[in-house]
N, C-alpha and C positions, 0 to 999 in steps of 0.2 A: 504493500500500500504506499509506504513511504517512498519507494522508488517511483511509483506512478505520479505521486505529487511532484517530485523533483523533475520528472519528465515533462509534466504539464507546465511547470513553471518555466523550464528551459524552452519549451515550445512556444509559450506565450512571449517570452523575451525575444526569441528568434522572429516570431511574427511581427512584433513591434519594430524590431530592427529592419525587417524586410519592408514594413509599411513606411518607415522613415526614408529608407533608400528609394522606395518607389516614388514618394513625394518629392524627394530631392531630384530624382531622375526626371520626373515630370516638369519640375521647375527648369532644369537644364534644357530639356527638349523645348519647352515653351520659349525660353530665352533665345535658344538657337534658331527657333522658328521665326521669332520676331526679328532677330538679326538678319535672317535670310530674306524675310519679307521686306525689310528696310533696304537691304542691298539690292533687291530686285527693283524696288521703287526708285532708288538712286540710279540704277542702270537704265531704267525706263526714262527717267527725267533726262539723263545724259544723252540718251538716244534722240529724244525729242528735241533737246537743245542743239544737238549736232545737226539734225535734219533741218531745223529752223535756220541755224547759222549757215549751212551749205546753201539753202534756198535763198537766204538773204544775200550772201556773197555772190551767188550766181546772178541774181537780179541786179545787184549793184555793179558787177563787172559789165553787164550789158549796157546799163545806163552810162557808166563811165566811158565806155568805148564810143557810144553814140555822142556823148557830150564833147569828147575830144575830136571826133571825126568832123563834126560840123564847123567848129572854128578853124581847124586846120585847113579844110577845104576853102574857107573864107579867106584865110591868110594867103593861100596859094593863088586865089583869084585876084586879090589886090596886088600881090607881087607880080603876077603875069600881066595885069593891066599896066602897072608902072613900067615894066620891062619892055612890053611890046608896043607901048605908045609911040607912034610915028612922029609925033610933034611934041614940043615942049608943053608940059602941063602948066596950066595957069596956077597962080599962087593959091587961089582958093581950092582948086582940085587937089593940089599937092598937100595942102594943109588937111583937107578932108580925108584923103587916102592914108596919109601918114598917121593921123590920129586914130583912124579905124584899125590900122595895123598895130599901132601902139596898144590900143585898148584890147584888141583880140589876143595878142600875145601875152599881155598882162593877165587876162582872164585865164588863159591856159596855164601859165606859170603859177598863178595864185591857186588855181584849182588843184594842180598836182601837189604843190607844197602843202596845202591844207590837208589833202588826203593822206599824205605821208605822215604828217604830224599827228593826225587823228589816229592812224593805225599804230603809231609808236605809243600814243597815250593809252591804248587799250591793252598794252602788255602788262603783265602782272609785275607787282613790286615797283611800279613807277612812282617816285615820290614827287609831290608838288612843291613848288617854291613860291611862297606867298610874300609879296612886297606891297608897300603902300605907295601909290602914285596918283598924281593929279590927273583926273580923267581927261579933261579938255586938252591938256598938254600932250598926253599920251596919244590921243586921236590925231591931233595936228601933226605929230611926228610919225606915228606908225600907220596911219590911215590917210596920209596926205593925198595919195593918188585918187582916193574916192572923192575927196573934196574937189580935186581938179576935174574929175570926170563929171561930177555934178555941175560944176561951172560950165563945162563944155556943153552940157545939155540945157544950160540956162536955168538950172534949179538952184534955189536958195538953200544954203547949208547953215543951219542955226545951232549954236551952242546955248542951251537954255538954262544951264546951271552955272554958278560962278566959277571962275578959273581956280579958285582955292579949293573946290570940291575934290576930295580924295577918295579913292576906292582901294580896298585891300583884296588882292586876288593873285592867282598865278597868271601873270600877264602874258606868258607865252601861250597859254590856252585861251585866255580871254581875248587876245588879239585875233585869234582864228574865228571865234564867235562873232566879234564885232565886224570883222571884215566880211564874213558871210552875210550878215544881216544888212550891213550898209550896201553891199553889192546888190542884194535882192531888192532893197528899197529903191535904189537908183534905177535899176533895170525896169522896175514896175511903176515908175513915176514919170509921166510925160511932161507935166508942168506942176509948178507949185514949189514945195520945199521938203527937205529932209531935216529933221531936228533930233537932237540927242540931249538927254539930261540925266541927272543922277540925284538921288536923295538917300538919306540914311535914317532909320529909326532905332529903337532900342535893341532890335534883334537882327534886322535885315538891312542889306544894301540893295538899292534898286538902280538899274540903268534902263532908261526908256528910249527906244528908237522909234520915231514916228515919221510917216510919210503921207503925202496927199495922192497916193497912187491908185491903182485899179482895185485894191482890196482883195480879200480872200473869203471864200464861201465858208459857212459854218462847219460843213463836213470836213473840209480840208483843214480847218483850224485844229480839229480834234486829232487828225493824223500828224500834223506838224508839231503840235505841242508834245506829242508822245513819240516822236521820231519813228513813225511807222513807215515801212517800205513794203508794199505788197506786190503781187504778181501784176497788178494793174498799173503800178507806178511806172511812168515813162518820163517824168520830168527830173532833170538834174537838180532842180531847186530842192527837191525832196531829200537828195543826198546831203545837200548843204544843211538842211534842218536836222537831219539825222546826226550829222557831225556836231551841230550846235547842241542838240539834246544830249548826246553822249558826254560832251565836254562839260556841260553844265552839271550833269549828274556827277562827273568826276570831281567837280569843285563843290559838291553838296548843294548845288543850286537848282533852279528850275526856270522854265520859260513859259510865259503867259501871253496870249495873243488876243487883241481886241480888234475886230475888223468887220467890214461888210462889203460886199462887191460894189465897187464904184465909189467908195467913201474913205479910202485910205486905210492904213494899218498902223496900229501902235503895239509894239512888242516890248514887254517888260521882262528884264532879266532879274531874277532874285538870287542873291548870294548871302549866305549867313555872315553876320558881322565878324564872327570869330572863326572863320573857316579853317584857319591855320591850326586852331586848337582841335577841331574835329578831325583833321587829317592825322594828327599825332596820336589819336586814341586807338 
């Protein structure tokens, strides 16, 4: 009898140990299953991201090629016209052709430069360099060609904030943003003016670029504010806005557009006042 009791106790202890082992095993299996599920979700997300990136790059390459082909053909025609002219060009014609040549080659160079700088900025571990500069002075120095192009189109170019107004930003990236937006504003404004201003509150810095141009539809504003490029995108302008969107995101900022077709456009860039502190976090 005593032996049976001992056996029963040993059996109970063994069953208890087996029960604990079973529960531990179930926990391990559940944990491994969850880890596997998470890994599969990550793999699926990576696959979707890769597919989207490939589709985006393919679409973008097509637009870039189209955007380069047109101005290069235009440059060739201008050069051919100047070379094949059988008589001396008038001073007016020479000025017109030389300006068109200057403007078109500048567009090509600027487009390629911005594209390369944008691609470099998307690389991992790229550190931003924040400095404090007076906005009007920076634009007069680094965006002078746009002021000149606006003047050639007889557009007024206004600085609406005081020359003492400063902005803190990574100006190597901000310059690409400003050049793209000024370029678009001038191209889409036939008469009137381009204006730029800045202001600061307790949290944010604002740069506002306005024009009296053709305006933008509501649907297009949503795409441009979010840097969307779809299979239907055919305009090189949208690449410029995608670059603007990505660089503003890189600087912890955002872009906001107010416009209606035929009534001009106002674009507000918002940058955190202490972006350099956010970058270091």
